[in-house]
LODOZA-74399 format. One record per residue: residue in three letters; x, y, z of N, C-alpha, C, CB in turn. Coordinates in steps of 0.05 Angstrom, whole numbers, plus 5000, padded with zeros to 4 digits. Glycine has a CB too. Example, Ala and Ser with C-alpha at 12.3 -4.5 7.8 and 13.67 -1.06 7.14 Angstrom:
<atoms>
res  n.c1  n.c2  n.c3  ca.c1  ca.c2  ca.c3  c.c1  c.c2  c.c3  cb.c1  cb.c2  cb.c3
ALA  5264  4886  5156  5246  4910  5156  5264  4934  5156  5226  4911  5181
SER  5257  4955  5142  5273  4979  5143  5258  5001  5157  5282  4988  5114
</atoms>
This chain:
<atoms>
res  n.c1  n.c2  n.c3  ca.c1  ca.c2  ca.c3  c.c1  c.c2  c.c3  cb.c1  cb.c2  cb.c3
MET  9317  6599  7046  9325  6565  7043  9313  6571  7004  9298  6533  7072
SER  9315  6538  6994  9307  6548  6978  9277  6526  6984  9327  6550  6953
ASP  9255  6516  6965  9235  6495  6962  9242  6473  6961  9221  6496  6945
GLY  9255  6459  6955  9272  6440  6941  9257  6421  6929  9291  6426  6956
ILE  9245  6436  6901  9227  6427  6881  9245  6430  6861  9201  6441  6877
LYS  9251  6404  6848  9272  6409  6824  9258  6407  6796  9297  6386  6824
GLU  9269  6421  6783  9258  6427  6749  9258  6402  6744  9275  6445  6724
PRO  9242  6381  6716  9239  6371  6705  9268  6363  6685  9218  6381  6701
ARG  9287  6348  6678  9316  6348  6671  9298  6335  6642  9347  6327  6693
PHE  9317  6350  6616  9316  6338  6590  9311  6304  6586  9342  6347  6579
HIS  9297  6300  6564  9292  6269  6555  9296  6272  6530  9264  6255  6560
GLY  9301  6272  6516  9294  6285  6496  9326  6277  6478  9284  6318  6503
GLU  9317  6276  6453  9353  6263  6433  9376  6276  6441  9356  6271  6395
VAL  9405  6265  6453  9418  6291  6457  9440  6275  6439  9424  6305  6491
THR  9458  6293  6424  9481  6281  6408  9504  6284  6440  9492  6304  6372
GLU  9526  6269  6421  9555  6269  6443  9564  6299  6445  9585  6248  6429
LYS  9565  6308  6416  9575  6334  6426  9565  6347  6445  9575  6351  6409
SER  9533  6358  6444  9520  6373  6457  9510  6356  6487  9498  6382  6438
HIS  9518  6338  6489  9520  6320  6519  9543  6333  6537  9529  6283  6512
LYS  9571  6331  6516  9593  6346  6536  9600  6375  6540  9617  6338  6529
ASN  9573  6378  6530  9587  6411  6528  9565  6424  6549  9586  6430  6489
MET  9546  6407  6562  9523  6411  6581  9531  6405  6609  9500  6393  6573
SER  9555  6376  6601  9562  6374  6631  9586  6376  6631  9555  6350  6645
ARG  9590  6405  6624  9617  6424  6638  9598  6445  6645  9649  6437  6615
ILE  9575  6448  6640  9572  6478  6659  9564  6467  6687  9543  6503  6647
ARG  9569  6487  6696  9574  6487  6723  9547  6506  6739  9606  6500  6728
GLY  9543  6506  6759  9525  6520  6772  9530  6539  6796  9510  6503  6778
LYS  9552  6524  6815  9576  6547  6825  9601  6551  6816  9584  6544  6848
ASP  9617  6572  6829  9642  6570  6827  9644  6581  6797  9654  6542  6835
THR  9626  6583  6780  9630  6590  6747  9659  6627  6747  9581  6601  6730
SER  9665  6626  6729  9675  6643  6720  9680  6672  6728  9667  6641  6705
ILE  9646  6664  6723  9638  6703  6720  9630  6703  6758  9594  6715  6690
GLU  9634  6687  6761  9629  6687  6812  9663  6683  6814  9603  6638  6838
VAL  9679  6677  6795  9692  6687  6808  9715  6709  6810  9695  6673  6814
ALA  9709  6701  6785  9718  6743  6775  9710  6767  6796  9694  6757  6742
LEU  9677  6767  6798  9675  6780  6812  9679  6775  6844  9657  6788  6803
ARG  9684  6753  6860  9675  6746  6877  9714  6759  6892  9658  6712  6873
LYS  9733  6757  6870  9761  6763  6874  9764  6792  6872  9779  6748  6855
ALA  9746  6814  6854  9747  6840  6858  9731  6845  6894  9729  6856  6828
LEU  9716  6836  6888  9698  6847  6925  9725  6838  6944  9659  6819  6938
TRP  9730  6830  6937  9753  6807  6961  9779  6826  6973  9772  6771  6938
LYS  9795  6833  6938  9808  6856  6929  9796  6882  6952  9799  6860  6894
LYS  9779  6891  6955  9765  6915  6963  9760  6907  6982  9745  6926  6951
GLY  9770  6885  6998  9757  6888  7030  9729  6884  7032  9761  6919  7044
TYR  9706  6870  7016  9677  6863  7014  9680  6845  7024  9661  6861  6991
ARG  9675  6827  7054  9668  6805  7056  9644  6795  7045  9669  6800  7075
TYR  9629  6766  7045  9608  6749  7036  9608  6722  7034  9602  6756  7014
ARG  9579  6714  7030  9588  6682  7039  9575  6675  7006  9567  6662  7076
LYS  9588  6653  6992  9580  6648  6971  9558  6624  6968  9602  6644  6957
ASN  9547  6628  6948  9520  6607  6948  9504  6599  6977  9531  6577  6937
TYR  9494  6627  6978  9491  6624  7019  9458  6607  7019  9487  6671  7044
LYS  9451  6589  7020  9425  6569  7021  9414  6580  7037  9426  6541  7028
VAL  9414  6595  7051  9399  6611  7080  9380  6624  7068  9416  6634  7099
LEU  9381  6634  7044  9373  6656  7030  9354  6647  7006  9399  6669  7019
PRO  9328  6645  6993  9314  6641  6982  9332  6647  6946  9289  6656  6995
GLY  9336  6627  6935  9354  6622  6908  9381  6622  6909  9350  6642  6888
SER  9389  6615  6938  9422  6615  6947  9447  6641  6927  9434  6576  6938
PRO  9434  6662  6930  9445  6680  6925  9490  6666  6912  9436  6702  6957
ASP  9499  6680  6892  9518  6672  6886  9535  6680  6896  9520  6673  6869
ILE  9528  6711  6913  9540  6724  6931  9524  6741  6949  9558  6737  6919
ALA  9531  6740  6981  9514  6742  6987  9539  6765  7013  9492  6714  6991
ILE  9526  6799  7011  9538  6816  7028  9521  6812  7054  9540  6846  7018
THR  9523  6796  7070  9506  6802  7097  9499  6833  7121  9519  6782  7113
LYS  9531  6832  7119  9531  6861  7133  9502  6879  7121  9564  6881  7123
TYR  9506  6881  7097  9491  6897  7083  9473  6888  7066  9503  6911  7071
LYS  9460  6874  7079  9441  6850  7066  9442  6852  7034  9408  6853  7076
ILE  9463  6844  7016  9458  6849  6993  9452  6825  6969  9478  6864  6990
ALA  9436  6814  6959  9438  6785  6947  9441  6797  6920  9412  6762  6951
ILE  9465  6785  6915  9479  6789  6886  9487  6759  6860  9511  6805  6898
PHE  9468  6767  6847  9472  6733  6833  9484  6750  6795  9423  6704  6832
CYS  9501  6722  6790  9524  6732  6767  9504  6712  6743  9569  6718  6774
ASP  9481  6711  6725  9470  6709  6703  9485  6694  6679  9464  6732  6698
SER  9481  6681  6670  9488  6677  6642  9470  6684  6634  9495  6656  6631
GLU  9473  6696  6608  9455  6705  6589  9436  6681  6569  9474  6723  6572
PHE  9447  6669  6569  9436  6642  6558  9409  6637  6579  9463  6615  6560
PHE  9410  6625  6597  9415  6606  6614  9388  6626  6627  9450  6601  6629
HIS  9391  6648  6626  9365  6666  6642  9352  6689  6624  9379  6684  6672
GLY  9367  6684  6602  9344  6695  6577  9347  6730  6574  9305  6686  6590
ARG  9377  6738  6586  9382  6758  6572  9377  6767  6540  9402  6758  6577
ASP  9355  6792  6543  9349  6799  6512  9317  6783  6506  9379  6784  6490
TRP  9313  6761  6515  9299  6735  6513  9270  6741  6488  9288  6724  6549
ASP  9266  6774  6483  9249  6779  6461  9260  6775  6429  9240  6808  6466
VAL  9286  6769  6424  9301  6771  6415  9319  6728  6413  9312  6801  6431
LEU  9318  6723  6443  9329  6689  6429  9310  6668  6434  9360  6675  6443
LYS  9282  6682  6449  9267  6666  6441  9254  6646  6407  9255  6679  6453
PRO  9255  6671  6394  9242  6660  6358  9268  6651  6360  9231  6685  6325
LYS  9291  6646  6364  9311  6641  6360  9312  6611  6362  9325  6655  6374
LEU  9299  6608  6389  9312  6579  6394  9283  6569  6375  9318  6565  6435
GLU  9267  6578  6376  9240  6563  6375  9240  6550  6342  9209  6586  6381
LYS  9255  6561  6325  9271  6540  6296  9285  6528  6311  9291  6551  6269
GLY  9306  6523  6329  9316  6501  6325  9313  6474  6354  9344  6511  6317
LYS  9326  6451  6344  9324  6428  6356  9322  6435  6391  9350  6410  6347
ASN  9295  6412  6385  9295  6416  6420  9279  6443  6435  9328  6420  6430
SER  9271  6456  6414  9262  6485  6411  9231  6478  6437  9251  6494  6367
GLY  9223  6458  6440  9203  6467  6466  9214  6458  6489  9172  6456  6467
TYR  9233  6448  6497  9253  6438  6523  9265  6470  6530  9285  6410  6511
TRP  9290  6482  6501  9293  6500  6523  9278  6528  6514  9325  6504  6531
VAL  9263  6543  6511  9245  6555  6515  9226  6554  6544  9234  6549  6495
SER  9211  6542  6550  9208  6522  6577  9221  6524  6591  9208  6499  6576
LYS  9253  6523  6584  9264  6516  6602  9281  6550  6618  9281  6490  6591
ILE  9289  6563  6592  9293  6591  6605  9269  6607  6611  9311  6609  6588
GLN  9238  6610  6599  9219  6615  6609  9219  6613  6640  9202  6601  6596
ARG  9221  6586  6653  9218  6571  6680  9246  6589  6690  9221  6529  6679
ASN  9269  6591  6690  9284  6610  6700  9274  6649  6699  9309  6601  6684
ILE  9271  6640  6678  9262  6675  6686  9241  6684  6710  9247  6688  6660
GLU  9221  6662  6708  9204  6652  6723  9209  6652  6747  9198  6632  6717
ARG  9232  6638  6764  9241  6623  6782  9265  6658  6804  9262  6589  6759
ASP  9271  6666  6779  9289  6693  6780  9269  6719  6796  9300  6704  6743
GLU  9247  6721  6780  9225  6744  6789  9219  6736  6830  9187  6736  6764
GLU  9211  6706  6816  9197  6700  6848  9230  6694  6868  9170  6662  6848
LYS  9248  6684  6862  9263  6688  6878  9266  6715  6892  9281  6681  6867
ASP  9263  6735  6870  9281  6758  6876  9248  6778  6895  9299  6776  6837
LYS  9235  6773  6897  9209  6779  6908  9203  6768  6943  9189  6765  6886
LYS  9213  6741  6942  9217  6736  6975  9244  6748  6981  9218  6703  6985
LEU  9266  6750  6967  9290  6766  6971  9279  6800  6984  9307  6767  6937
ARG  9270  6817  6974  9259  6838  6975  9247  6841  6996  9246  6843  6957
PHE  9227  6816  7004  9200  6814  7024  9217  6814  7058  9178  6774  7016
GLU  9242  6797  7052  9260  6795  7070  9275  6818  7078  9275  6777  7063
GLN  9269  6843  7059  9286  6859  7062  9322  6859  7049  9281  6857  7089
TRP  9327  6846  7035  9345  6839  7026  9337  6859  6995  9348  6807  7030
THR  9370  6883  6993  9374  6884  6953  9389  6866  6943  9391  6912  6937
VAL  9371  6861  6924  9368  6848  6903  9391  6852  6873  9340  6857  6899
ILE  9422  6847  6861  9433  6848  6852  9430  6829  6830  9446  6851  6864
HIS  9435  6835  6806  9433  6816  6790  9450  6830  6759  9400  6806  6788
PHE  9476  6814  6768  9497  6821  6741  9496  6803  6712  9529  6816  6752
TRP  9500  6815  6689  9502  6791  6672  9537  6780  6665  9484  6799  6642
GLY  9534  6757  6652  9561  6746  6656  9586  6764  6643  9561  6716  6643
LYS  9575  6770  6622  9586  6796  6606  9604  6806  6606  9577  6815  6607
ASP  9570  6825  6631  9574  6847  6643  9609  6849  6654  9551  6849  6666
ILE  9611  6826  6679  9633  6816  6696  9644  6814  6679  9634  6795  6713
LEU  9656  6800  6655  9680  6797  6646  9699  6820  6631  9676  6778  6633
ARG  9672  6836  6624  9688  6856  6606  9692  6880  6626  9671  6867  6577
SER  9674  6887  6639  9678  6915  6663  9671  6901  6689  9654  6947  6657
THR  9683  6887  6703  9685  6882  6733  9683  6909  6748  9712  6867  6740
GLU  9706  6927  6748  9702  6949  6761  9678  6965  6771  9711  6962  6751
GLU  9667  6957  6732  9629  6977  6741  9614  6967  6748  9608  6991  6722
CYS  9614  6929  6752  9598  6916  6774  9604  6929  6800  9604  6885  6775
ILE  9635  6926  6801  9637  6929  6842  9628  6958  6844  9679  6926  6862
LYS  9625  6981  6827  9621  7009  6828  9589  7006  6838  9627  7025  6796
VAL  9569  6985  6825  9551  6985  6829  9541  6979  6853  9545  6976  6817
ILE  9552  6958  6864  9557  6947  6892  9556  6974  6909  9588  6930  6894
GLU  9587  6981  6891  9589  7001  6917  9575  7028  6930  9611  7010  6915
GLU  9567  7028  6900  9542  7049  6898  9515  7051  6924  9526  7040  6867
MET  9518  7018  6924  9486  7002  6934  9490  7005  6970  9483  6956  6920
ILE  9520  7003  6974  9528  7004  7001  9524  7028  7015  9553  6998  7003
PHE  9540  7052  6990  9536  7080  7002  9501  7084  7008  9549  7106  6976
ASP  9484  7069  6986  9465  7101  6997  9443  7077  7020  9436  7126  6957
LEU  9448  7042  7028  9433  7032  7047  9450  7051  7073  9435  6995  7048
LYS  9478  7062  7072  9488  7072  7098  9477  7093  7111  9513  7078  7096
MET  9471  7112  7084  9456  7144  7081  9432  7135  7096  9447  7157  7045
THR  9423  7112  7080  9395  7100  7089  9384  7098  7127  9396  7068  7076
GLU  9417  7088  7141  9421  7078  7158  9431  7096  7184  9436  7060  7148
VAL  9428  7119  7160  9444  7152  7180  9411  7158  7184  9471  7190  7155
GLU  9406  7163  7161  9384  7183  7163  9361  7172  7183  9372  7190  7132
ILE  9357  7145  7177  9343  7133  7211  9354  7134  7226  9335  7108  7218
ASP  9371  7135  7230  9393  7120  7259  9384  7161  7271  9450  7106  7247
GLY  9382  7181  7254  9390  7210  7260  9369  7216  7267  9401  7229  7241
GLU  9343  7220  7259  9323  7218  7275  9315  7210  7293  9314  7216  7269
SER  9326  7185  7311  9320  7181  7335  9343  7199  7350  9319  7150  7341
GLY  9371  7216  7334  9385  7227  7353  9410  7206  7353  9367  7231  7382
LEU  9410  7181  7351  9434  7169  7340  9449  7174  7314  9428  7146  7338
TYR  9486  7173  7318  9498  7176  7298  9503  7135  7287  9526  7198  7307
SER  9518  7134  7263  9523  7119  7252  9549  7117  7251  9512  7120  7235
</atoms>
């Protein structure tokens, strides 16, 4: 479940062009999410999308294996933050963007911690990685599933049961 707290919205000056661009950014069913979901479905994996029962509402939740997957855009989730931050500090509305992305990074860490506490495996993929090499992302997920199955067999094997 999410904590229900909304982050403050931007209240500075915005050009019409910026407003138009920002209004088109979606929170769910983004092209990166759809690409990964289609590839998973094609491989026979079933999942929940934007699973609100879990902290952070993972973009994809494979409930059978307790895997929470997040499809993160490079900009909003601060990829290469040590490189991006100085660039933002020189641009327009720098205070807003730096604090917004910094808070996104912190929120990602908080939700990951909560999910791990609930025994979920957390995977983050960068959007460009999903679009450029979807199959590599699927391999990461499949390797995680294999590892989880092996752990399950080892645990059951100790008690004399076999999965």
